[in-house]
C-alpha positions as CSV (number, residue, x, y, z in Angstrom):
1,M,-23.0,-5.4,-1.2
2,P,-22.8,-2.4,1.2
3,R,-21.1,0.8,0.1
4,I,-18.5,2.5,2.3
5,D,-18.4,6.2,2.8
6,L,-14.8,7.5,2.4
7,G,-15.7,11.1,1.8
8,R,-14.9,13.0,-1.4
9,F,-11.2,13.6,-1.0
10,G,-8.4,11.6,0.5
11,A,-4.6,11.6,0.7
12,V,-2.1,8.8,0.0
13,I,1.1,8.7,2.0
14,S,4.0,6.2,2.3
15,P,4.9,4.6,5.6
16,A,8.5,4.5,4.2
17,T,8.6,8.3,4.5
18,E,10.4,9.7,7.6
19,G,7.8,11.3,9.8
20,F,4.8,9.7,8.1
21,V,2.8,9.6,11.3
22,D,3.2,13.3,11.8
23,Q,2.3,13.8,8.1
24,A,-0.9,11.8,8.7
25,V,-1.8,13.9,11.7
26,E,-1.5,17.1,9.6
27,L,-3.5,15.7,6.7
28,D,-6.2,14.7,9.3
29,R,-6.2,18.3,10.6
30,L,-6.4,19.7,7.0
31,G,-9.7,17.8,6.5
32,F,-8.8,14.9,4.2
33,S,-11.6,12.4,4.9
34,T,-9.5,9.2,4.3
35,I,-5.7,8.8,4.6
36,W,-4.4,5.8,2.6
37,L,-1.1,4.1,3.5
38,T,0.6,2.6,0.5
39,G,0.7,-1.1,1.1
40,G,4.0,-1.8,-0.7
41,Q,5.8,0.4,1.8
42,I,4.2,-1.2,5.0
43,S,7.0,-3.1,6.7
44,H,4.9,-4.2,9.7
45,L,1.2,-3.8,10.6
46,G,2.1,-1.8,13.7
47,Q,2.6,1.2,11.3
48,V,-1.1,1.2,10.5
49,S,-1.9,1.1,14.2
50,E,0.4,4.1,14.9
51,V,-1.4,6.2,12.3
52,V,-4.9,5.2,13.5
53,Q,-4.0,6.0,17.1
54,A,-2.3,9.3,16.3
55,T,-5.1,10.8,14.2
56,Q,-8.5,11.9,15.3
57,S,-11.2,11.8,12.6
58,A,-10.0,10.6,9.2
59,R,-10.6,7.0,8.2
60,I,-7.2,5.2,7.8
61,A,-7.1,2.8,4.9
62,T,-4.5,0.5,3.5
63,G,-4.0,1.0,-0.2
64,I,-3.2,-1.9,-0.3
65,I,-2.1,-4.6,2.1
66,S,-0.5,-7.4,0.0
67,V,-2.1,-10.8,0.8
68,D,1.3,-12.3,-0.2
69,R,3.0,-10.6,2.7
70,F,0.5,-10.5,5.6
71,S,-1.7,-13.4,6.7
72,A,-5.5,-13.1,6.9
73,A,-5.3,-13.9,10.6
74,D,-2.8,-11.2,11.3
75,V,-4.8,-8.5,9.4
76,A,-8.1,-9.6,11.1
77,E,-6.3,-9.3,14.5
78,L,-5.2,-5.8,13.6
79,Y,-8.8,-4.9,12.6
80,A,-10.2,-6.2,15.9
81,E,-7.5,-4.3,17.8
82,L,-8.2,-1.0,16.1
83,E,-12.0,-1.4,16.4
84,G,-11.4,-1.3,20.1
85,V,-9.3,1.8,19.9
86,A,-11.0,3.8,17.1
87,P,-14.3,2.2,16.1
88,G,-15.2,2.6,12.5
89,R,-12.0,4.3,11.3
90,F,-9.9,1.5,9.9
91,V,-10.6,0.4,6.3
92,V,-8.9,-2.8,5.1
93,G,-7.6,-2.5,1.6
94,L,-6.4,-5.7,0.1
95,G,-4.7,-6.9,-3.1
96,G,-1.3,-7.8,-4.3
97,A,-1.8,-11.5,-5.1
98,H,0.7,-13.0,-7.5
99,G,1.4,-16.4,-9.0
100,P,-0.5,-18.5,-11.5
101,S,-4.0,-17.8,-10.1
102,P,-4.2,-14.5,-8.2
103,L,-8.0,-14.4,-8.2
104,S,-8.1,-17.9,-6.5
105,T,-5.5,-16.6,-4.0
106,L,-7.6,-13.6,-3.2
107,N,-10.8,-15.6,-2.8
108,G,-9.1,-18.0,-0.5
109,Y,-7.7,-15.2,1.6
110,L,-11.2,-13.6,1.8
111,D,-12.6,-17.0,2.8
112,E,-10.4,-16.7,6.0
113,F,-11.3,-13.1,6.5
114,E,-14.8,-13.4,8.1
115,P,-14.0,-11.4,11.2
116,V,-13.6,-8.3,9.0
117,P,-17.1,-7.3,7.7
118,V,-17.5,-6.8,4.0
119,A,-18.6,-3.2,4.7
120,R,-15.0,-2.4,5.8
121,R,-13.1,-4.1,2.9
122,V,-11.8,-2.4,-0.3
123,M,-10.0,-4.2,-3.1
124,A,-7.2,-3.0,-5.3
125,A,-8.7,-3.3,-8.8
126,L,-7.5,-2.5,-12.3
127,G,-9.1,-4.9,-14.7
128,P,-12.7,-6.2,-15.0
129,R,-12.1,-9.4,-13.0
130,M,-10.7,-7.5,-10.0
131,L,-13.5,-5.0,-10.3
132,Q,-16.0,-7.9,-10.2
133,L,-14.3,-9.4,-7.2
134,A,-14.5,-6.0,-5.4
135,R,-18.2,-5.8,-6.3
136,D,-18.9,-9.3,-5.0
137,R,-16.8,-9.5,-1.9
138,A,-16.0,-6.0,-0.7
139,A,-17.6,-2.6,-0.2
140,G,-15.2,-0.7,-2.6
141,A,-12.7,-0.8,-5.4
142,F,-9.4,1.2,-5.4
143,P,-7.9,1.5,-8.8
144,V,-4.7,3.5,-9.4
145,L,-3.4,5.2,-12.6
146,I,-6.6,5.4,-14.5
147,T,-8.2,8.0,-16.7
148,P,-11.6,9.7,-15.9
149,E,-13.0,7.8,-19.0
150,Y,-11.9,4.5,-17.5
151,A,-13.5,5.5,-14.2
152,G,-16.8,5.5,-16.0
153,Q,-16.1,2.0,-17.3
154,A,-15.2,0.8,-13.8
155,R,-18.5,2.2,-12.5
156,S,-20.4,0.2,-15.1
157,V,-18.7,-3.0,-13.8
158,L,-19.2,-2.2,-10.1
159,G,-22.8,-1.1,-10.4
160,D,-24.3,1.4,-8.0
161,D,-23.8,-0.6,-4.8
162,T,-20.0,-0.6,-4.6
163,T,-17.9,2.5,-3.7
164,L,-15.4,3.6,-6.4
165,A,-12.3,5.2,-4.8
166,V,-9.6,6.3,-7.3
167,S,-6.0,6.9,-6.4
168,Q,-5.0,10.0,-8.4
169,Q,-1.3,10.6,-8.8
170,A,-0.6,14.4,-8.9
171,V,2.3,16.8,-9.3
172,L,1.9,20.4,-8.0
173,E,4.0,22.0,-10.7
174,T,2.9,24.4,-13.5
175,D,5.8,24.0,-15.8
176,P,4.9,21.2,-18.3
177,E,8.4,19.9,-18.8
178,Q,9.2,19.8,-15.1
179,A,5.8,18.4,-14.2
180,R,6.1,15.5,-16.7
181,R,9.6,14.8,-15.6
182,I,8.5,14.4,-12.0
183,A,5.5,12.4,-13.0
184,R,7.6,9.9,-15.0
185,G,9.5,9.0,-11.8
186,P,7.1,6.4,-10.4
187,L,5.8,5.6,-13.9
188,R,9.2,4.3,-14.9
189,F,8.8,1.5,-12.4
190,L,5.1,0.9,-12.5
191,G,4.9,1.1,-16.3
192,K,7.2,-2.0,-16.6
193,L,4.8,-4.2,-14.6
194,P,2.6,-6.5,-16.7
195,A,-0.6,-5.7,-14.8
196,Y,-0.2,-1.9,-15.4
197,Q,0.9,-2.4,-19.0
198,A,-2.3,-4.4,-19.5
199,S,-4.3,-1.7,-17.8
200,F,-2.8,1.0,-20.0
201,R,-3.7,-0.9,-23.1
202,R,-7.3,-1.3,-21.9
203,M,-7.4,2.5,-21.6
204,G,-6.3,2.9,-25.3
205,F,-2.7,3.8,-24.8
206,S,-0.5,2.5,-27.6
207,P,2.6,0.3,-27.2
208,D,4.7,3.4,-28.1
209,D,2.9,5.5,-25.4
210,I,3.7,2.7,-22.8
211,E,7.3,2.1,-23.9
212,N,8.3,5.7,-24.0
213,L,6.0,7.1,-21.3
214,S,4.7,9.6,-23.8
215,D,3.3,13.0,-22.9
216,H,-0.1,11.7,-23.9
217,L,0.1,8.8,-21.4
218,V,1.5,11.0,-18.6
219,D,-1.2,13.7,-19.1
220,G,-3.9,11.0,-19.1
221,L,-2.8,9.3,-15.9
222,V,-1.2,12.0,-13.8
223,A,-2.8,15.3,-12.8
224,W,-0.3,18.3,-12.8
225,G,-0.5,22.0,-12.6
226,D,-1.5,24.4,-9.8
227,A,-3.8,23.2,-7.0
228,V,-6.9,24.3,-8.9
229,S,-5.9,22.1,-11.8
230,L,-5.5,19.1,-9.5
231,V,-9.0,19.7,-8.1
232,A,-10.3,20.0,-11.7
233,R,-9.0,16.5,-12.4
234,A,-10.7,15.2,-9.3
235,E,-14.0,16.7,-10.4
236,E,-13.6,15.0,-13.8
237,L,-13.4,11.7,-11.8
238,H,-16.4,12.6,-9.7
239,A,-18.3,13.4,-12.9
240,A,-17.4,9.9,-14.2
241,R,-19.1,8.6,-11.0
242,A,-16.1,8.0,-8.8
243,D,-17.2,8.4,-5.1
244,H,-13.8,9.3,-3.7
245,V,-10.5,10.7,-5.1
246,A,-7.4,10.1,-3.1
247,F,-4.5,12.3,-4.1
248,S,-1.1,10.6,-4.3
249,M,1.3,13.6,-4.5
250,I,4.6,13.0,-6.4
251,G,7.4,15.2,-5.1
252,D,10.6,16.2,-7.0
253,G,13.1,13.8,-5.5
254,G,10.6,11.7,-3.6
255,S,9.3,13.7,-0.6
256,V,6.3,16.0,-0.7
257,P,6.5,19.1,1.4
258,L,3.6,19.8,3.7
259,D,3.0,23.2,2.1
260,Q,2.0,21.4,-1.1
261,W,-0.6,19.4,0.8
262,R,-1.8,22.6,2.5
263,A,-2.2,24.3,-0.9
264,L,-4.2,21.4,-2.2
265,A,-6.4,21.4,0.9
266,A,-7.1,25.1,0.5
267,A,-8.1,24.6,-3.1
268,L,-10.4,21.7,-2.2
269,R,-12.2,23.9,0.4
């Protein structure tokens, strides 16, 4: 399958955040090569279109569109529309299938997805079967909350011909207690979901780590510290043969000030 070039570093933002379009414009200006819109917070596909049309050079990717919420026909129509406005810049990230047979659901969705070329598809992927699906039917895989060690395992499943893009949650805070407190915010929700619990077990975290969100688990999954420390974690992922690292910044209280993104962008340069 064809690979997709997402650049080395990206940024993840939420369409549920007030002013997210302006935030995307600033991240584009700062040089992040791909801007990911969190799929769970996409309330309508027009939000994707707004960001694509407001930005200039960054690829805009959905990370991820839930196939249980938006039809293949509607997403294909969005793709065609944006190809006319900004050719080559929209990347369709898919996932979020539930029910008794999520892989069958995703395969059926992709069967209806022919207008969108394989080279512009990325699949959410945690476990081996989803990584195999990404390898076989997309150009990239987009796992979240993984360790650098697991990134190497994911690469072994994907092979050399599929892009590995990792969503790296990060806290720009040097105080260990405060950083871990902030990091545990999203983990309290995600860590209760069976798919993430299974993923954490695959990475070697114990039931106690998962139940109590131990320091060991937090430190393994979330990068924290100054901007240089966050870049160092990204370089660990690149060393494990990830092609692209998308920073998902966690703010104290939810929002992430733009000065934190600017500090990270300066360290990346």
